[in-house]
N, CA, C, O and the ligand as a Tripos MOL2 file, in Angstrom:
@<TRIPOS>MOLECULE
protein
  261   259    66     0     0
PROTEIN
NO_CHARGES

@<TRIPOS>ATOM
      1 N           0.8840   -1.3010    0.1060 N.3       1 MET1
      2 CA          0.0650    0.0000   -0.0350 C.3       1 MET1
      3 C           0.9950    1.1750   -0.0780 C.2       1 MET1
      4 O           2.1200    1.1760    0.4210 O.2       1 MET1
      5 N           0.3840    2.2670   -0.7730 N.am      2 LYS2
      6 CA          1.1630    3.5180   -0.8630 C.3       2 LYS2
      7 C           0.3820    4.5370    0.0180 C.2       2 LYS2
      8 O          -0.8310    4.4020    0.1780 O.2       2 LYS2
      9 N           1.0470    5.5100    0.5620 N.am      3 ILE3
     10 CA          0.2630    6.6710    1.3970 C.3       3 ILE3
     11 C           0.5570    7.9840    0.9130 C.2       3 ILE3
     12 O           1.7310    8.3180    0.7500 O.2       3 ILE3
     13 N          -0.4040    8.7750    0.6620 N.am      4 LEU4
     14 CA         -0.1020   10.1980    0.3300 C.3       4 LEU4
     15 C          -0.8690   11.0410    1.3310 C.2       4 LEU4
     16 O          -2.0610   10.9230    1.6130 O.2       4 LEU4
     17 N          -0.0660   11.8420    1.7870 N.am      5 LYS5
     18 CA         -0.7580   12.8330    2.8670 C.3       5 LYS5
     19 C          -1.4500   13.8760    2.0510 C.2       5 LYS5
     20 O          -0.9770   14.3440    1.0150 O.2       5 LYS5
     21 N          -2.6500   14.2310    2.6000 N.am      6 VAL6
     22 CA         -3.5380   15.1970    1.7400 C.3       6 VAL6
     23 C          -4.1610   16.0430    2.7770 C.2       6 VAL6
     24 O          -4.8900   15.5110    3.6150 O.2       6 VAL6
     25 N          -3.9200   17.4200    2.7960 N.am      7 ASN7
     26 CA         -4.4520   18.2600    3.7440 C.3       7 ASN7
     27 C          -5.8260   18.8520    3.2890 C.2       7 ASN7
     28 O          -6.0130   18.9380    2.0750 O.2       7 ASN7
     29 N          -6.7140   19.2300    4.0680 N.am      8 GLY8
     30 CA         -7.9540   19.7990    3.6840 C.3       8 GLY8
     31 C          -9.2000   18.8810    3.5790 C.2       8 GLY8
     32 O         -10.3070   19.2770    3.2150 O.2       8 GLY8
     33 N          -8.9080   17.6610    3.9240 N.am      9 MET9
     34 CA        -10.0490   16.5940    3.8950 C.3       9 MET9
     35 C         -10.8020   16.7360    5.3420 C.2       9 MET9
     36 O         -10.1610   16.6290    6.3870 O.2       9 MET9
     37 N         -12.0700   16.9620    5.3240 N.am     10 ARG10
     38 CA        -12.7300   17.1510    6.5530 C.3      10 ARG10
     39 C         -14.0590   16.4680    6.7820 C.2      10 ARG10
     40 O         -14.5870   16.5320    7.8930 O.2      10 ARG10
     41 N         -14.6010   15.8450    5.8210 N.am     11 CYS11
     42 CA        -15.8830   15.1380    6.0900 C.3      11 CYS11
     43 C         -15.8830   13.9680    5.1130 C.2      11 CYS11
     44 O         -14.9350   13.7170    4.3700 O.2      11 CYS11
     45 N         -17.1270   13.2060    5.1740 N.am     12 PRO12
     46 CA        -17.2680   12.0240    4.3130 C.3      12 PRO12
     47 C         -17.3890   12.4760    2.6860 C.2      12 PRO12
     48 O         -17.1230   11.7200    1.7520 O.2      12 PRO12
     49 N         -17.7990   13.7260    2.5670 N.am     13 ASN13
     50 CA        -17.8010   14.2650    1.1920 C.3      13 ASN13
     51 C         -16.4880   14.3980    0.5870 C.2      13 ASN13
     52 O         -16.2440   14.0400   -0.5660 O.2      13 ASN13
     53 N         -15.6390   14.9220    1.3890 N.am     14 CYS14
     54 CA        -14.0760   15.2330    0.9530 C.3      14 CYS14
     55 C         -13.4930   13.7670    0.6630 C.2      14 CYS14
     56 O         -12.8200   13.5700   -0.3480 O.2      14 CYS14
     57 N         -13.7450   12.8460    1.4910 N.am     15 LYS15
     58 CA        -13.3120   11.4870    1.5920 C.3      15 LYS15
     59 C         -13.7230   10.8010    0.2500 C.2      15 LYS15
     60 O         -12.9180   10.1440   -0.4100 O.2      15 LYS15
     61 N         -14.9400   10.9800   -0.0900 N.am     16 ALA16
     62 CA        -15.3860   10.2940   -1.3800 C.3      16 ALA16
     63 C         -14.8550   10.9970   -2.6350 C.2      16 ALA16
     64 O         -14.5530   10.3510   -3.6390 O.2      16 ALA16
     65 N         -14.7380   12.4530   -2.5550 N.am     17 ALA17
     66 CA        -14.2540   13.2010   -3.6040 C.3      17 ALA17
     67 C         -12.8120   12.6750   -4.0590 C.2      17 ALA17
     68 O         -12.4770   12.3450   -5.1960 O.2      17 ALA17
     69 N         -12.0450   12.6790   -2.8960 N.am     18 VAL18
     70 CA        -10.4610   12.2020   -3.0120 C.3      18 VAL18
     71 C         -10.4290   10.7600   -3.5440 C.2      18 VAL18
     72 O          -9.7580   10.4690   -4.5340 O.2      18 VAL18
     73 N         -11.1270    9.9100   -2.9040 N.am     19 GLU19
     74 CA        -11.2390    8.4530   -3.5190 C.3      19 GLU19
     75 C         -11.6020    8.2920   -4.9860 C.2      19 GLU19
     76 O         -11.0750    7.4550   -5.7190 O.2      19 GLU19
     77 N         -12.5990    9.2070   -5.3840 N.am     20 GLU20
     78 CA        -13.0940    9.0510   -6.7680 C.3      20 GLU20
     79 C         -11.9760    9.6480   -7.5460 C.2      20 GLU20
     80 O         -11.6500    9.0430   -8.5670 O.2      20 GLU20
     81 N         -11.3520   10.7060   -7.2420 N.am     21 ALA21
     82 CA        -10.3400   11.3760   -8.1250 C.3      21 ALA21
     83 C          -9.0170   10.3480   -8.3280 C.2      21 ALA21
     84 O          -8.3910   10.1850   -9.3760 O.2      21 ALA21
     85 N          -8.7940    9.7630   -7.1450 N.am     22 ALA22
     86 CA         -7.6830    8.8250   -7.2380 C.3      22 ALA22
     87 C          -7.8230    7.6760   -8.0060 C.2      22 ALA22
     88 O          -6.9090    7.1480   -8.6410 O.2      22 ALA22
     89 N          -9.1330    7.2410   -7.9350 N.am     23 GLY23
     90 CA         -9.5040    6.0220   -8.6350 C.3      23 GLY23
     91 C          -9.3620    6.0460  -10.0770 C.2      23 GLY23
     92 O          -9.1990    5.0200  -10.7380 O.2      23 GLY23
     93 N          -9.4320    7.3630  -10.6320 N.am     24 LYS24
     94 CA         -9.5250    7.5490  -12.1370 C.3      24 LYS24
     95 C          -8.0560    7.5980  -12.6430 C.2      24 LYS24
     96 O          -7.8290    7.5920  -13.8530 O.2      24 LYS24
     97 N          -7.0050    7.6490  -11.6720 N.am     25 ILE25
     98 CA         -5.7240    7.7250  -12.1660 C.3      25 ILE25
     99 C          -5.1610    6.2620  -12.5750 C.2      25 ILE25
    100 O          -5.3670    5.2720  -11.8720 O.2      25 ILE25
    101 N          -4.4790    6.2320  -13.7020 N.am     26 ALA26
    102 CA         -4.0780    4.9900  -14.2820 C.3      26 ALA26
    103 C          -3.2850    4.3000  -13.2040 C.2      26 ALA26
    104 O          -2.5130    4.9670  -12.5150 O.2      26 ALA26
    105 N          -3.4400    2.8690  -12.9940 N.am     27 GLY27
    106 CA         -2.4600    2.3100  -12.1070 C.3      27 GLY27
    107 C          -3.1240    2.1460  -10.6950 C.2      27 GLY27
    108 O          -2.7130    1.2320   -9.9810 O.2      27 GLY27
    109 N          -4.0540    2.9130  -10.2760 N.am     28 VAL28
    110 CA         -4.6850    2.9090   -8.9850 C.3      28 VAL28
    111 C          -5.6370    1.8040   -8.9200 C.2      28 VAL28
    112 O          -6.6720    1.8700   -9.5830 O.2      28 VAL28
    113 N          -5.3670    0.7240   -8.1320 N.am     29 ALA29
    114 CA         -6.2820   -0.3960   -8.1240 C.3      29 ALA29
    115 C          -7.4390   -0.0970   -7.1260 C.2      29 ALA29
    116 O          -8.5730   -0.5370   -7.3180 O.2      29 ALA29
    117 N          -7.1180    0.6410   -6.0950 N.am     30 SER30
    118 CA         -7.9540    0.8730   -5.0030 C.3      30 SER30
    119 C          -7.5220    1.9500   -4.4130 C.2      30 SER30
    120 O          -6.3150    2.1670   -4.3060 O.2      30 SER30
    121 N          -8.5240    2.8420   -3.9070 N.am     31 ALA31
    122 CA         -8.1880    4.0820   -3.0060 C.3      31 ALA31
    123 C          -8.9630    4.3290   -1.8320 C.2      31 ALA31
    124 O         -10.1800    4.4300   -1.9850 O.2      31 ALA31
    125 N          -8.4820    4.4450   -0.6950 N.am     32 GLN32
    126 CA         -9.2490    4.6450    0.5640 C.3      32 GLN32
    127 C          -8.7190    5.8150    1.3830 C.2      32 GLN32
    128 O          -7.5240    5.7960    1.6800 O.2      32 GLN32
    129 N          -9.4740    6.8190    1.7750 N.am     33 VAL33
    130 CA         -9.0630    7.8710    2.5520 C.3      33 VAL33
    131 C          -9.1180    7.6430    4.0410 C.2      33 VAL33
    132 O         -10.2090    7.3010    4.4980 O.2      33 VAL33
    133 N          -8.0960    7.7840    4.8650 N.am     34 ASP34
    134 CA         -8.1900    7.6890    6.2240 C.3      34 ASP34
    135 C          -8.2310    9.2440    6.7010 C.2      34 ASP34
    136 O          -7.2300    9.9580    6.7520 O.2      34 ASP34
    137 N          -9.4750    9.6330    7.0240 N.am     35 LEU35
    138 CA         -9.9750   11.0670    7.3850 C.3      35 LEU35
    139 C          -9.0640   11.4760    8.5750 C.2      35 LEU35
    140 O          -8.3840   12.5020    8.5480 O.2      35 LEU35
    141 N          -9.0930   10.5830    9.6530 N.am     36 ALA36
    142 CA         -8.5530   10.9630   10.9580 C.3      36 ALA36
    143 C          -7.0330   11.2170   10.7330 C.2      36 ALA36
    144 O          -6.4560   12.0150   11.4710 O.2      36 ALA36
    145 N          -6.3700   10.5760    9.7510 N.am     37 ALA37
    146 CA         -4.9040   10.5190    9.5640 C.3      37 ALA37
    147 C          -4.6860   11.5830    8.5190 C.2      37 ALA37
    148 O          -3.5380   12.0160    8.4200 O.2      37 ALA37
    149 N          -5.6320   12.0770    7.7110 N.am     38 GLY38
    150 CA         -5.3970   13.0100    6.6630 C.3      38 GLY38
    151 C          -4.6090   12.3460    5.7050 C.2      38 GLY38
    152 O          -3.6660   12.9890    5.2430 O.2      38 GLY38
    153 N          -4.8160   11.0430    5.2560 N.am     39 GLU39
    154 CA         -4.0720   10.3330    4.2860 C.3      39 GLU39
    155 C          -4.7780    9.6640    3.3060 C.2      39 GLU39
    156 O          -5.8320    9.1000    3.5980 O.2      39 GLU39
    157 N          -4.2890    9.6490    2.0530 N.am     40 LEU40
    158 CA         -4.9150    8.6470    0.9450 C.3      40 LEU40
    159 C          -4.2380    7.4650    1.0330 C.2      40 LEU40
    160 O          -3.0140    7.5930    1.0050 O.2      40 LEU40
    161 N          -4.7010    6.2460    1.1410 N.am     41 HIS41
    162 CA         -4.0470    5.0470    1.0670 C.3      41 HIS41
    163 C          -4.5930    4.2960   -0.1740 C.2      41 HIS41
    164 O          -5.7920    4.0550   -0.3130 O.2      41 HIS41
    165 N          -3.5320    3.9040   -1.1640 N.am     42 TYR42
    166 CA         -3.9330    3.4110   -2.4490 C.3      42 TYR42
    167 C          -3.1090    2.0280   -2.6940 C.2      42 TYR42
    168 O          -2.1010    1.7550   -2.0420 O.2      42 TYR42
    169 N          -3.5810    1.2920   -3.5790 N.am     43 GLU43
    170 CA         -2.9750    0.0720   -4.1250 C.3      43 GLU43
    171 C          -2.8130    0.2790   -5.4040 C.2      43 GLU43
    172 O          -3.7340    0.7480   -6.0730 O.2      43 GLU43
    173 N          -1.5780   -0.0500   -5.9610 N.am     44 GLU44
    174 CA         -1.1840    0.1240   -7.3160 C.3      44 GLU44
    175 C          -1.3490   -1.3800   -8.0850 C.2      44 GLU44
    176 O          -0.9920   -2.4560   -7.6060 O.2      44 GLU44
    177 N          -1.9030   -1.1900   -9.2360 N.am     45 SER45
    178 CA         -1.8220   -2.4490  -10.1750 C.3      45 SER45
    179 C          -0.7650   -2.3470  -11.3080 C.2      45 SER45
    180 O          -0.4010   -3.3060  -11.9900 O.2      45 SER45
    181 N          -0.2880   -0.9960  -11.4360 N.am     46 ALA46
    182 CA          0.8240   -0.5940  -12.2610 C.3      46 ALA46
    183 C           1.3600    0.5330  -11.6490 C.2      46 ALA46
    184 O           0.7240    1.1240  -10.7770 O.2      46 ALA46
    185 N           2.5800    0.9310  -12.0500 N.am     47 PRO47
    186 CA          3.1330    2.2190  -11.5420 C.3      47 PRO47
    187 C           2.3840    3.3700  -11.7440 C.2      47 PRO47
    188 O           1.9690    3.6710  -12.8630 O.2      47 PRO47
    189 N           2.1480    4.1300  -10.6170 N.am     48 VAL48
    190 CA          1.2130    5.3350  -10.6120 C.3      48 VAL48
    191 C           2.0740    6.6980  -10.8290 C.2      48 VAL48
    192 O           3.0420    7.0240  -10.1410 O.2      48 VAL48
    193 N           1.5780    7.3670  -11.8270 N.am     49 ASP49
    194 CA          2.3640    8.7950  -11.8120 C.3      49 ASP49
    195 C           1.9130    9.5670  -10.7380 C.2      49 ASP49
    196 O           0.7650   10.0110  -10.7520 O.2      49 ASP49
    197 N           2.7360    9.7970   -9.7340 N.am     50 VAL50
    198 CA          2.4670   10.4830   -8.4890 C.3      50 VAL50
    199 C           2.0430   11.9110   -8.9450 C.2      50 VAL50
    200 O           1.0480   12.4320   -8.4410 O.2      50 VAL50
    201 N           2.6810   12.4630   -9.7600 N.am     51 ALA51
    202 CA          2.4860   13.8700  -10.1240 C.3      51 ALA51
    203 C           1.0770   14.0410  -10.5110 C.2      51 ALA51
    204 O           0.3510   14.9120  -10.0320 O.2      51 ALA51
    205 N           0.6990   13.1350  -11.4420 N.am     52 ALA52
    206 CA         -0.7190   13.1450  -12.0420 C.3      52 ALA52
    207 C          -1.7490   12.9040  -10.8710 C.2      52 ALA52
    208 O          -2.8070   13.5330  -10.8260 O.2      52 ALA52
    209 N          -1.4420   12.0940  -10.0550 N.am     53 LEU53
    210 CA         -2.2510   11.6970   -8.6990 C.3      53 LEU53
    211 C          -2.5810   13.0570   -8.0750 C.2      53 LEU53
    212 O          -3.7180   13.4590   -7.8280 O.2      53 LEU53
    213 N          -1.3500   13.7600   -7.8360 N.am     54 LYS54
    214 CA         -1.3640   14.9110   -6.8090 C.3      54 LYS54
    215 C          -2.1680   16.0340   -7.6350 C.2      54 LYS54
    216 O          -2.9170   16.7810   -7.0060 O.2      54 LYS54
    217 N          -2.0380   16.1660   -8.9720 N.am     55 ALA55
    218 CA         -2.6850   17.4460   -9.8030 C.3      55 ALA55
    219 C          -4.2370   16.9610   -9.5490 C.2      55 ALA55
    220 O          -5.0220   17.7410   -9.0110 O.2      55 ALA55
    221 N          -4.6250   15.7310   -9.9290 N.am     56 ALA56
    222 CA         -6.0160   15.4100   -9.8800 C.3      56 ALA56
    223 C          -6.7130   15.8380   -8.4550 C.2      56 ALA56
    224 O          -7.8550   16.2890   -8.3780 O.2      56 ALA56
    225 N          -5.8740   15.6320   -7.3920 N.am     57 ILE57
    226 CA         -6.3600   15.8830   -6.0020 C.3      57 ILE57
    227 C          -6.3900   17.4410   -5.8870 C.2      57 ILE57
    228 O          -7.3750   17.9100   -5.3180 O.2      57 ILE57
    229 N          -5.5160   18.2360   -6.3140 N.am     58 GLU58
    230 CA         -5.3820   19.6340   -6.2550 C.3      58 GLU58
    231 C          -6.5080   20.0250   -7.1920 C.2      58 GLU58
    232 O          -7.0520   21.0760   -6.8510 O.2      58 GLU58
    233 N          -6.9560   19.5100   -8.1840 N.am     59 ASN59
    234 CA         -7.9070   20.1910   -9.0800 C.3      59 ASN59
    235 C          -9.2650   20.0560   -8.4480 C.2      59 ASN59
    236 O         -10.2130   20.6080   -9.0070 O.2      59 ASN59
    237 N          -9.4540   19.3750   -7.3320 N.am     60 ILE60
    238 CA        -10.7860   19.1630   -6.6810 C.3      60 ILE60
    239 C         -10.6180   19.9420   -5.4260 C.2      60 ILE60
    240 O         -11.5270   19.8870   -4.5980 O.2      60 ILE60
    241 N          -9.5830   20.6480   -5.1920 N.am     61 GLY61
    242 CA         -9.4850   21.4980   -4.0690 C.3      61 GLY61
    243 C          -8.8620   21.2230   -2.7640 C.2      61 GLY61
    244 O          -9.0420   21.8670   -1.7310 O.2      61 GLY61
    245 N          -8.0210   20.0750   -2.9470 N.am     62 PHE62
    246 CA         -7.3740   19.4960   -1.7610 C.3      62 PHE62
    247 C          -5.8620   19.7660   -2.0100 C.2      62 PHE62
    248 O          -5.4140   20.1920   -3.0750 O.2      62 PHE62
    249 N          -5.1140   19.4660   -0.8850 N.am     63 ASP63
    250 CA         -3.6090   19.9480   -0.8350 C.3      63 ASP63
    251 C          -2.8430   18.6660   -0.5360 C.2      63 ASP63
    252 O          -2.5700   18.3410    0.6190 O.2      63 ASP63
    253 N          -2.4940   17.9270   -1.6310 N.am     64 PRO64
    254 CA         -1.5430   16.8280   -1.4100 C.3      64 PRO64
    255 C          -0.0520   17.1130   -1.0690 C.2      64 PRO64
    256 O           0.5580   17.9940   -1.6760 O.2      64 PRO64
    257 N           0.4760   16.4340   -0.1880 N.am     65 GLN65
    258 CA          1.8600   16.9130    0.1750 C.3      65 GLN65
    259 C           2.9260   16.0160   -0.3860 C.2      65 GLN65
    260 O           4.1140   16.2650   -0.1820 O.2      65 GLN65
    261 CU        -15.8700   17.5640    3.1460 Cu       66 CU66
@<TRIPOS>BOND
     1     1     2 1
     2     2     3 1
     3     3     4 2
     4     3     5 am
     5     5     6 1
     6     6     7 1
     7     7     8 2
     8     7     9 am
     9     9    10 1
    10    10    11 1
    11    11    12 2
    12    11    13 am
    13    13    14 1
    14    14    15 1
    15    15    16 2
    16    15    17 am
    17    17    18 1
    18    18    19 1
    19    19    20 2
    20    19    21 am
    21    21    22 1
    22    22    23 1
    23    23    24 2
    24    23    25 am
    25    25    26 1
    26    26    27 1
    27    27    28 2
    28    27    29 am
    29    29    30 1
    30    30    31 1
    31    31    32 2
    32    31    33 am
    33    33    34 1
    34    34    35 1
    35    35    36 2
    36    35    37 am
    37    37    38 1
    38    38    39 1
    39    39    40 2
    40    39    41 am
    41    41    42 1
    42    42    43 1
    43    43    44 2
    44    43    45 am
    45    45    46 1
    46    46    47 1
    47    47    48 2
    48    47    49 am
    49    49    50 1
    50    50    51 1
    51    51    52 2
    52    51    53 am
    53    53    54 1
    54    54    55 1
    55    55    56 2
    56    55    57 am
    57    57    58 1
    58    58    59 1
    59    59    60 2
    60    59    61 am
    61    61    62 1
    62    62    63 1
    63    63    64 2
    64    63    65 am
    65    65    66 1
    66    66    67 1
    67    67    68 2
    68    67    69 am
    69    69    70 1
    70    70    71 1
    71    71    72 2
    72    71    73 am
    73    73    74 1
    74    74    75 1
    75    75    76 2
    76    75    77 am
    77    77    78 1
    78    78    79 1
    79    79    80 2
    80    79    81 am
    81    81    82 1
    82    82    83 1
    83    83    84 2
    84    83    85 am
    85    85    86 1
    86    86    87 1
    87    87    88 2
    88    87    89 am
    89    89    90 1
    90    90    91 1
    91    91    92 2
    92    91    93 am
    93    93    94 1
    94    94    95 1
    95    95    96 2
    96    95    97 am
    97    97    98 1
    98    98    99 1
    99    99   100 2
   100    99   101 am
   101   101   102 1
   102   102   103 1
   103   103   104 2
   104   103   105 am
   105   105   106 1
   106   106   107 1
   107   107   108 2
   108   107   109 am
   109   109   110 1
   110   110   111 1
   111   111   112 2
   112   111   113 am
   113   113   114 1
   114   114   115 1
   115   115   116 2
   116   115   117 am
   117   117   118 1
   118   118   119 1
   119   119   120 2
   120   119   121 am
   121   121   122 1
   122   122   123 1
   123   123   124 2
   124   123   125 am
   125   125   126 1
   126   126   127 1
   127   127   128 2
   128   127   129 am
   129   129   130 1
   130   130   131 1
   131   131   132 2
   132   131   133 am
   133   133   134 1
   134   134   135 1
   135   135   136 2
   136   135   137 am
   137   137   138 1
   138   138   139 1
   139   139   140 2
   140   139   141 am
   141   141   142 1
   142   142   143 1
   143   143   144 2
   144   143   145 am
   145   145   146 1
   146   146   147 1
   147   147   148 2
   148   147   149 am
   149   149   150 1
   150   150   151 1
   151   151   152 2
   152   151   153 am
   153   153   154 1
   154   154   155 1
   155   155   156 2
   156   155   157 am
   157   157   158 1
   158   158   159 1
   159   159   160 2
   160   159   161 am
   161   161   162 1
   162   162   163 1
   163   163   164 2
   164   163   165 am
   165   165   166 1
   166   166   167 1
   167   167   168 2
   168   167   169 am
   169   169   170 1
   170   170   171 1
   171   171   172 2
   172   171   173 am
   173   173   174 1
   174   174   175 1
   175   175   176 2
   176   175   177 am
   177   177   178 1
   178   178   179 1
   179   179   180 2
   180   179   181 am
   181   181   182 1
   182   182   183 1
   183   183   184 2
   184   183   185 am
   185   185   186 1
   186   186   187 1
   187   187   188 2
   188   187   189 am
   189   189   190 1
   190   190   191 1
   191   191   192 2
   192   191   193 am
   193   193   194 1
   194   194   195 1
   195   195   196 2
   196   195   197 am
   197   197   198 1
   198   198   199 1
   199   199   200 2
   200   199   201 am
   201   201   202 1
   202   202   203 1
   203   203   204 2
   204   203   205 am
   205   205   206 1
   206   206   207 1
   207   207   208 2
   208   207   209 am
   209   209   210 1
   210   210   211 1
   211   211   212 2
   212   211   213 am
   213   213   214 1
   214   214   215 1
   215   215   216 2
   216   215   217 am
   217   217   218 1
   218   218   219 1
   219   219   220 2
   220   219   221 am
   221   221   222 1
   222   222   223 1
   223   223   224 2
   224   223   225 am
   225   225   226 1
   226   226   227 1
   227   227   228 2
   228   227   229 am
   229   229   230 1
   230   230   231 1
   231   231   232 2
   232   231   233 am
   233   233   234 1
   234   234   235 1
   235   235   236 2
   236   235   237 am
   237   237   238 1
   238   238   239 1
   239   239   240 2
   240   239   241 am
   241   241   242 1
   242   242   243 1
   243   243   244 2
   244   243   245 am
   245   245   246 1
   246   246   247 1
   247   247   248 2
   248   247   249 am
   249   249   250 1
   250   250   251 1
   251   251   252 2
   252   251   253 am
   253   253   254 1
   254   254   255 1
   255   255   256 2
   256   255   257 am
   257   257   258 1
   258   258   259 1
   259   259   260 2
@<TRIPOS>SUBSTRUCTURE
     1 MET1         2 RESIDUE 1 A MET
     2 LYS2         6 RESIDUE 1 A LYS
     3 ILE3        10 RESIDUE 1 A ILE
     4 LEU4        14 RESIDUE 1 A LEU
     5 LYS5        18 RESIDUE 1 A LYS
     6 VAL6        22 RESIDUE 1 A VAL
     7 ASN7        26 RESIDUE 1 A ASN
     8 GLY8        30 RESIDUE 1 A GLY
     9 MET9        34 RESIDUE 1 A MET
    10 ARG10       38 RESIDUE 1 A ARG
    11 CYS11       42 RESIDUE 1 A CYS
    12 PRO12       46 RESIDUE 1 A PRO
    13 ASN13       50 RESIDUE 1 A ASN
    14 CYS14       54 RESIDUE 1 A CYS
    15 LYS15       58 RESIDUE 1 A LYS
    16 ALA16       62 RESIDUE 1 A ALA
    17 ALA17       66 RESIDUE 1 A ALA
    18 VAL18       70 RESIDUE 1 A VAL
    19 GLU19       74 RESIDUE 1 A GLU
    20 GLU20       78 RESIDUE 1 A GLU
    21 ALA21       82 RESIDUE 1 A ALA
    22 ALA22       86 RESIDUE 1 A ALA
    23 GLY23       90 RESIDUE 1 A GLY
    24 LYS24       94 RESIDUE 1 A LYS
    25 ILE25       98 RESIDUE 1 A ILE
    26 ALA26      102 RESIDUE 1 A ALA
    27 GLY27      106 RESIDUE 1 A GLY
    28 VAL28      110 RESIDUE 1 A VAL
    29 ALA29      114 RESIDUE 1 A ALA
    30 SER30      118 RESIDUE 1 A SER
    31 ALA31      122 RESIDUE 1 A ALA
    32 GLN32      126 RESIDUE 1 A GLN
    33 VAL33      130 RESIDUE 1 A VAL
    34 ASP34      134 RESIDUE 1 A ASP
    35 LEU35      138 RESIDUE 1 A LEU
    36 ALA36      142 RESIDUE 1 A ALA
    37 ALA37      146 RESIDUE 1 A ALA
    38 GLY38      150 RESIDUE 1 A GLY
    39 GLU39      154 RESIDUE 1 A GLU
    40 LEU40      158 RESIDUE 1 A LEU
    41 HIS41      162 RESIDUE 1 A HIS
    42 TYR42      166 RESIDUE 1 A TYR
    43 GLU43      170 RESIDUE 1 A GLU
    44 GLU44      174 RESIDUE 1 A GLU
    45 SER45      178 RESIDUE 1 A SER
    46 ALA46      182 RESIDUE 1 A ALA
    47 PRO47      186 RESIDUE 1 A PRO
    48 VAL48      190 RESIDUE 1 A VAL
    49 ASP49      194 RESIDUE 1 A ASP
    50 VAL50      198 RESIDUE 1 A VAL
    51 ALA51      202 RESIDUE 1 A ALA
    52 ALA52      206 RESIDUE 1 A ALA
    53 LEU53      210 RESIDUE 1 A LEU
    54 LYS54      214 RESIDUE 1 A LYS
    55 ALA55      218 RESIDUE 1 A ALA
    56 ALA56      222 RESIDUE 1 A ALA
    57 ILE57      226 RESIDUE 1 A ILE
    58 GLU58      230 RESIDUE 1 A GLU
    59 ASN59      234 RESIDUE 1 A ASN
    60 ILE60      238 RESIDUE 1 A ILE
    61 GLY61      242 RESIDUE 1 A GLY
    62 PHE62      246 RESIDUE 1 A PHE
    63 ASP63      250 RESIDUE 1 A ASP
    64 PRO64      254 RESIDUE 1 A PRO
    65 GLN65      258 RESIDUE 1 A GLN
    66 CU66       261 GROUP 0 **** ****
């Protein structure tokens, strides 16, 4: 499992939005947000372009680290 720190996620809607955005990135097999930790946890089926993943999360208003 890979972990990406994401700031700005506060509620179940944020969680769902980030999981959906991450799920659209090539190579992301599954994505789950840990709201308490402020982290996106994801599994790779192929190497993920982390810059593209971060850009997708920024585009919906969150702040990946
Ligand atoms: Cu929210």
